[in-house]
C-alpha positions, 0 to 999 in steps of 0.5 A: 619543698618539704621534701628537700627541707626534710632531706637537708635537715633530717637525713644524714648528709642531706645537706651535703647531697643537695649542695653537690647536686646543685654545685655539680650541675655547674661544674658539669657545665664547666666541663661541657664548655670546655669540651665544646672549646676543645671541639672548636679548636680541633675542627670537630664541628666538621663531623656534622652528625656527631656535632649536631648531636652534641648541640642537641644534648647541650639545649637539653642539658640547659633544659634540665638545668633551667628545670632544676633552677625553678624547683626552690620556688623562691622568687628569682625562680618564680620570675625566672620562670615567668620570663623565660617561659614567656619568651616562648610566646613569641613562637609563631602560631603555637607560642601562646599555647605552648606556654600555657601547656608548660604553665598548667594555666594561664600563669605561672602556679603550682601545676607549673612546679609539677610539670618542671620538676617532672621534666627535671626527673625525666629530661636526664634519661632523655639525655643519657640516650642522646649521650649515648647516640652521641657516643656512637657517632663519635666512635663511628666517625672517629675522633679528631687527631690534633697531631696529624700523624696517621695512628692506624697501626695503634687502633683497638677494636671498638668493642670491647674496650671502649664500650666498657671504658664508656659504661665505667665513666657512666657508672662513675657519673651515675654513683657520684651524681 
């Protein structure tokens, strides 16, 4: 926590960086929910591979956001970690072992915070890899045409145009967040 306080107080515009990181996550979730709504509206769930990878992305994103929610280590964070991780204990056979592994002991304590910080840092890299897989599957199957018109004559090759477009989007996202 002292490093965060140092960034917010001593680093020029550190408070802005922290606020953009926290609020950027909420804005990202709004965009994700709009993306899911668009997919439901246009029937994207018929492309099973792309849809299932998107569901995995959503769960990874929720896990990353939950880990970030825990990091301030206030009362809300502590009890959020206790309650949500305790839900895993209902998993048959491995539940209690899984909870104790996440906690780093028999209760939520400093090892839990260390593990959640590590996961909050590493899960975005996993998210980036799964996002690339999601984009690859999307370009493989093709995106939906909501108008239902034949657009074969308007198609352009995937490489290099869409790859450059996707890399530009990734670069902008990394730059902003």
